[in-house]
C-alpha positions, 0 to 999 in steps of 0.5 A: 356497861353502856349505862356507865359510859353514858353517865360519864359522857353526860358528867363530863359534859356537865363539868365541861360547861360549868368549868368552861374548859375541855374534856381533857382538863387543860387549866381545870385546876386553875379555874377551880382554884380561881372560883374557889378563891373568889368564893372564899376571898371576896373583894374587899371594899378597896378593891371595889372602889378601885375597880369602880375608879378604873372603870370611870376613868376608862369611860372618860378616856374613851369619850374624851379621846374621840373628841378631844383632837377635834376640840384641840384643833378647832379654831373656835376655842381660844388658846387659853381654853386649849391649855386648860383642856390640855391640863385636864387630859394630863390630869386625867392621865396622872390619876389613871397611873395613881389608880393602877398603882393602888390596884397593884398595892392592893393586890400585894396586900393579903388579908389575914385569912389568905395569909393563914390559909396559904401557910396551911396549904404549904404545911399540907403540900410538904413545902415547909419553911427553914429546916429546924435548928439542930444543937451540936452534942457538945453544947449544953443548954442551960436555963437559969431562973 
């Protein structure tokens, strides 16, 4: 009996570490589903490119934000150069918004395999679509060729 209890505790610890959740299992199903989704449906090339673009934008934003105020306040830089820098900052903000929009559109775009798998899981779970059409008894269906 103590062997079984020890085995259950050890397996519980292994699954806790593997799933990164507590023994009570909060968010266990979401974690398992997320791992399965990333395994079965890896990121597409578009998603990878958008993620890389966002990382580049974040790097530019963080490096420029710290020194940009000092540059714009400097008296050694002409007004023309300050205007060009401000224009570049506005362009960076615009590109950041466009990348965010592209990421949202890509997230909404489902692949064929994912759509089919969702339909199958809906059928299995019992969440069916519209009710089947019923034809009243007084109606006759006639097919002429």
